[in-house]
C-alpha positions as CSV (number, residue, x, y, z in Angstrom):
1,M,113.0,70.5,99.8
2,R,111.9,68.0,102.3
3,P,108.5,68.3,103.8
4,Y,107.9,70.0,107.1
5,T,106.9,68.1,110.3
6,K,103.5,68.9,111.8
7,L,105.2,70.8,114.6
8,Q,107.1,73.0,112.1
9,D,103.9,73.6,110.2
10,A,102.1,74.5,113.4
11,A,104.9,76.8,114.4
12,L,104.9,78.6,111.0
13,L,101.1,78.9,111.1
14,I,101.2,80.4,114.6
15,L,103.9,82.8,113.5
16,R,101.9,83.8,110.4
17,V,98.8,84.4,112.6
18,I,100.6,86.5,115.1
19,T,102.4,88.6,112.5
20,A,99.2,89.1,110.6
21,V,97.3,90.3,113.7
22,I,100.1,92.8,114.5
23,F,100.0,94.3,111.0
24,V,96.2,94.4,110.8
25,Y,96.2,96.3,114.1
26,A,98.9,98.6,112.9
27,A,96.8,99.5,109.9
28,Y,93.7,99.9,112.0
29,A,95.6,102.4,114.2
30,K,96.4,104.5,111.1
31,L,92.7,104.9,110.0
32,P,92.2,108.2,111.8
33,L,94.7,109.8,109.5
34,W,92.1,109.5,106.7
35,S,89.8,112.0,108.4
36,G,92.6,114.6,109.0
37,T,96.3,115.1,109.5
38,P,97.3,115.5,113.1
39,E,99.2,118.6,114.1
40,G,102.9,118.2,113.8
41,V,102.7,115.5,111.1
42,S,103.9,116.4,107.7
43,T,101.7,115.9,104.7
44,G,104.2,113.5,103.2
45,M,104.3,111.4,106.4
46,A,100.5,111.4,106.6
47,N,100.3,110.2,103.0
48,L,102.8,107.5,103.7
49,M,100.8,106.4,106.7
50,K,97.6,106.3,104.6
51,F,99.4,104.2,102.0
52,L,100.6,101.8,104.8
53,S,97.1,101.6,106.1
54,I,96.1,99.9,102.8
55,I,99.3,97.9,102.2
56,E,99.8,96.4,105.7
57,P,96.4,94.6,105.9
58,L,96.9,93.2,102.4
59,G,100.3,91.9,103.3
60,A,99.0,90.6,106.5
61,L,96.2,88.7,104.8
62,A,98.6,87.2,102.3
63,V,100.9,86.1,105.1
64,L,98.0,84.8,107.1
65,V,96.6,82.5,104.4
66,G,100.1,81.7,103.0
67,F,99.6,83.2,99.5
68,L,102.8,84.5,97.9
69,T,104.1,84.4,101.4
70,R,107.8,85.1,100.7
71,W,106.9,88.2,98.7
72,A,104.3,89.5,101.2
73,A,106.7,88.9,104.2
74,T,109.5,90.7,102.3
75,G,107.2,93.7,101.9
76,L,106.3,93.7,105.6
77,A,110.0,93.3,106.5
78,I,110.8,96.4,104.4
79,I,108.1,98.3,106.3
80,M,109.6,97.2,109.6
81,V,113.1,98.3,108.5
82,G,111.6,101.6,107.4
83,A,109.8,102.0,110.8
84,I,113.1,101.4,112.6
85,Y,114.8,104.0,110.4
86,V,112.1,106.6,110.9
87,M,111.9,106.1,114.6
88,Q,115.6,106.2,115.1
89,F,116.8,108.9,112.7
90,T,113.8,111.0,111.9
91,M,111.8,111.0,115.2
92,H,114.9,110.5,117.4
93,I,113.2,107.8,119.5
94,G,115.6,105.5,121.2
95,F,115.5,101.7,121.5
96,A,113.0,102.0,124.3
97,T,111.5,104.9,126.2
98,P,110.3,105.2,129.8
99,T,106.7,105.8,128.6
100,G,106.5,103.2,125.8
101,A,108.1,101.3,123.1
102,G,110.8,102.7,120.9
103,W,112.2,101.0,117.9
104,N,112.5,97.8,119.9
105,F,108.9,96.9,118.9
106,P,109.5,97.0,115.1
107,L,112.8,95.1,115.7
108,A,110.9,92.4,117.6
109,V,108.3,92.1,114.8
110,L,111.0,91.9,112.1
111,P,111.8,88.2,112.7
112,G,108.1,87.4,112.2
113,C,108.6,88.8,108.7
114,I,112.1,87.3,108.0
115,I,111.3,83.7,109.0
116,P,108.5,83.2,106.4
117,V,110.9,84.7,103.8
118,A,113.5,82.1,104.7
119,F,111.3,79.1,105.3
120,G,108.1,79.8,103.4
121,A,104.6,79.4,104.8
122,G,104.7,75.7,105.5
123,S,102.4,72.9,104.4
124,W,99.3,74.6,105.8
125,S,99.1,77.4,103.2
126,V,97.8,78.4,99.8
127,D,101.4,78.3,98.5
128,A,101.8,74.7,99.5
129,K,98.4,73.8,97.8
130,R,99.5,75.6,94.7
131,E,102.8,73.8,94.7
132,E,101.0,70.4,95.0
133,R,99.1,71.2,91.8
134,S,102.2,72.1,89.8
């Protein structure tokens, strides 16, 4: 594989930073579930959200530093596909709603997960440093 240009490395780094920030914030927003399950939320869904509050920041950190980037980004992409599925078919939330985002937001975040799967983390990453040593 030919090396990336500095512009491509910068673009991949910016994408990784933005994607990581989104997933860290998403995990942070789930932290109140650890103190109690909100009314109307099933125990199974609450447990899934607690699990995601642990997995999302770990995946975000891996994508941010570029460590096992393709694997971490694949996991985050699966989470986004699951979010779209749950919003559309379980919660019956449309693409967008008058009061806020629908499943258009997870759909917009999904490319931020797919691009690192396809192209890797770029030269400015732990993966690239590990590859240099091999």
